[in-house]
C-alpha positions in Angstrom: -10.9 -19.2 20.2 -12.9 -19.3 17.0 -12.8 -22.3 14.8 -10.3 -21.3 12.2 -11.4 -24.1 9.8 -14.3 -21.8 8.8 -12.0 -18.9 8.0 -11.2 -18.8 4.3 -7.8 -17.8 3.1 -9.3 -14.6 1.6 -10.8 -13.6 5.0 -7.5 -14.4 6.8 -5.6 -12.3 4.3 -8.0 -9.4 4.9 -7.5 -9.7 8.6 -3.7 -9.9 8.1 -3.8 -6.6 6.2 -5.7 -5.0 9.1 -3.2 -6.3 11.6 -0.3 -5.0 9.6 -1.8 -1.5 9.3 -2.6 -1.3 13.0 0.4 -3.0 14.6 3.3 -2.6 12.2 2.9 0.9 10.8 5.5 1.9 8.3 6.4 -1.7 7.2 7.7 -2.1 3.7 6.2 -5.5 2.8 5.1 -8.7 4.4 4.2 -12.3 3.7 1.1 -14.0 5.1 1.7 -17.8 5.3 0.7 -21.0 7.1 -2.0 -23.6 6.9 -4.9 -21.2 6.9 -3.5 -19.4 3.9 -3.1 -22.8 2.2 -6.7 -23.7 2.9 -5.7 -26.4 5.3 -6.4 -24.6 8.6 -7.3 -26.5 11.8 -9.0 -25.3 14.9 -5.7 -24.2 16.5 -4.0 -22.9 13.4 -2.5 -19.4 13.3 -1.5 -17.0 10.6 2.2 -16.6 10.1 3.4 -13.1 9.2 6.9 -12.3 8.0 7.0 -8.5 8.3 9.8 -6.5 6.8 10.7 -2.9 7.5 13.4 -0.9 5.7 15.5 -0.8 8.8 15.2 -2.0 12.4 17.5 -1.9 15.5 16.7 -5.6 16.1 14.5 -8.3 14.7 11.8 -9.9 16.9 9.1 -12.5 17.0 5.7 -12.1 18.7 2.5 -14.0 19.1 -0.9 -12.3 19.6 -4.7 -12.7 19.1 -6.7 -10.3 17.0 -10.5 -10.9 17.3 -9.6 -14.4 18.6 -7.6 -15.2 15.5 -4.0 -16.2 16.5 -1.1 -14.6 14.6 2.6 -15.3 14.9 4.8 -12.4 13.5 8.4 -12.5 12.5 9.6 -9.0 12.2 12.7 -8.1 10.2 14.6 -5.7 8.0 16.4 -7.1 4.9 19.7 -7.7 6.7 18.2 -9.6 9.7 16.0 -11.6 7.3 19.1 -12.5 5.3 20.8 -13.7 8.5 17.9 -15.9 9.4 17.8 -17.3 5.8 21.5 -18.3 6.3 20.8 -19.7 9.7 17.9 -21.8 8.5 20.1 -23.2 5.7 22.9 -24.0 8.2 20.4 -25.9 10.4 18.7 -27.6 7.5 15.3 -26.4 8.7 14.1 -23.7 6.2 11.3 -22.5 8.4 11.3 -18.8 7.6 12.5 -19.4 4.0 9.4 -21.5 3.4 7.1 -18.8 4.8 8.5 -16.2 2.5 8.6 -18.5 -0.6 5.0 -19.6 -0.1 3.4 -16.5 1.5 1.0 -14.0 0.1 2.6 -10.6 -0.5 1.3 -7.6 1.3 2.5 -4.0 1.6 3.7 -1.1 -0.4 7.1 -2.4 -1.7 5.8 -5.2 -3.9 8.8 -5.3 -6.2 11.2 -5.9 -3.3 8.8 -8.4 -1.8 8.8 -10.3 -5.2 12.6 -10.3 -5.3 12.8 -11.6 -1.8 10.3 -14.3 -2.5 12.1 -15.4 -5.6 15.3 -15.6 -3.7 13.7 -17.7 -1.0 12.2 -20.1 -3.6 15.6 -20.4 -5.2 17.1 -21.4 -1.9 14.4 -24.0 -1.4 15.0 -25.4 -4.9 18.7 -25.6 -4.4 18.2 -27.9 -1.4 20.1 -28.2 1.8 23.9 -27.6 1.7 26.0 -30.7 2.2 26.0 -31.8 5.8 29.3 -30.9 7.4 31.4 -33.7 9.0 31.1 -31.9 12.4 27.3 -31.8 12.2 27.1 -35.4 10.9 29.3 -36.6 13.8 27.1 -34.7 16.3 24.0 -36.4 15.0 25.6 -39.8 15.0 26.8 -39.3 18.5 23.4 -38.1 19.7 21.6 -41.1 18.1 24.2 -43.6 19.3 24.0 -42.3 22.9 20.2 -42.3 22.9 20.1 -45.9 21.4 22.4 -47.0 24.3 19.7 -45.9 26.7 17.0 -47.5 24.6 18.7 -50.9 24.7 18.7 -51.0 28.5 16.1 -52.6 30.7 14.0 -49.6 31.9 10.5 -48.7 33.0 7.9 -47.9 30.3 7.9 -44.2 31.3 11.7 -43.9 30.7 11.4 -45.8 27.4 8.8 -43.3 26.1 10.9 -40.3 27.0 14.0 -41.8 25.3 11.9 -42.7 22.2 10.7 -39.1 22.0 14.2 -37.8 22.4 15.3 -39.9 19.3 12.6 -38.5 16.9 14.2 -35.2 15.8 17.9 -36.3 15.4 17.0 -39.5 13.6 14.7 -37.5 11.2 17.5 -35.0 10.6 20.0 -37.8 9.9 17.6 -39.4 7.4 16.7 -36.3 5.5 19.9 -34.1 5.6 22.2 -36.9 4.6 20.0 -37.6 1.6 20.2 -34.0 0.5 16.7 -33.1 1.6 15.5 -30.3 3.9 14.4 -31.4 7.4 11.9 -29.8 9.7 10.5 -29.8 13.2 7.4 -31.2 14.8 4.5 -31.9 12.4 6.7 -31.1 9.4 8.9 -34.2 9.9 6.3 -36.8 8.8 5.2 -34.5 6.0 8.7 -34.1 4.6 9.6 -37.8 5.0 6.4 -38.9 3.3 6.8 -36.5 0.4 10.4 -37.7 -0.1 10.0 -41.5 0.3 6.7 -43.0 1.5 8.3 -46.4 2.2 11.0 -44.8 4.3 8.4 -42.8 6.1 6.4 -45.9 6.8 9.4 -47.7 8.4 10.1 -44.6 10.5 6.6 -44.1 11.6 5.8 -47.7 12.4 9.0 -48.1 14.4 8.1 -45.1 16.6 4.5 -46.2 17.0 5.7 -49.6 18.2 8.3 -48.1 20.5 5.7 -45.8 22.1 3.6 -48.9 22.7 6.5 -50.6 24.5 8.3 -52.6 21.7 11.6 -50.8 20.9 13.2 -53.6 18.9 12.2 -52.4 15.5 13.1 -48.8 16.3 16.6 -49.9 17.4 17.0 -51.9 14.2 15.8 -49.0 12.0 18.1 -46.5 13.7 21.0 -48.8 13.6 20.5 -49.2 9.8 20.5 -45.4 9.4 23.7 -45.1 11.4 25.4 -47.8 9.3 24.4 -46.0 6.2 26.0 -42.8 7.4 29.2 -44.0 9.0 28.1 -46.2 11.9 27.6 -45.7 15.6 29.8 -42.9 17.0 30.8 -42.5 20.7 34.5 -43.1 21.2 36.5 -40.1 20.2 33.7 -37.5 20.3 35.0 -34.1 21.4 33.4 -30.7 21.3 35.1 -27.6 22.6 33.3 -24.8 24.3 33.3 -21.3 22.8 36.1 -19.0 24.0 33.3 -16.7 25.2 32.0 -19.3 27.6 33.6 -17.7 30.7 32.3 -15.6 33.6 34.1 -14.1 36.6 34.4 -16.5 39.5 31.7 -16.0 42.0 32.9 -18.1 44.9 
């Protein structure tokens, strides 16, 4: 794979136009986004493409290489894209909304693309919807249950696995309950640092110590976040399965 650090945003945009013309004939408009387009590409960075057709039977995502440059395409029509916008908002992780809001516009229907981009930016600016009681309880339960495992005497391998399991829900609790968007993976430290550097430092230091074998600070940090949002939650947790969760008996 080529070193994408040497690929300028202008070159990546040109390559994106070629990919769209070759692989997505008839598309209405698209957005090219990601770290390369921001001038922050690394050796493993890809180009994110949100590709919009006038009408599709179904949306899809695909990853591919073009001349050794990796692309990840999210292919939609306006209705499926709107569904994913709503889904992102419900989850508190505005992944595709951010791609559209920050992406470079490509394609024939520039006016519709601009309207879509303006809508995406408006959603980002509005911030995450209030966290529902059900989702808050689910996060509190997950963190409480994970902390119970972390408090036990266990081998170092178990402790690292449990620590890793705590990272996402604790970040979600910290950000979503403060009215901020959350994210996944590398976006979590970025979002926390941008929101409150001191809060990020406590989070990051706690996890670094826990991964090195000292979980005391992480437990204290997570306990404080639970206390801020209603306290530990285990007794009384109940979640019902969907009415569609049935299959004919096979025994």
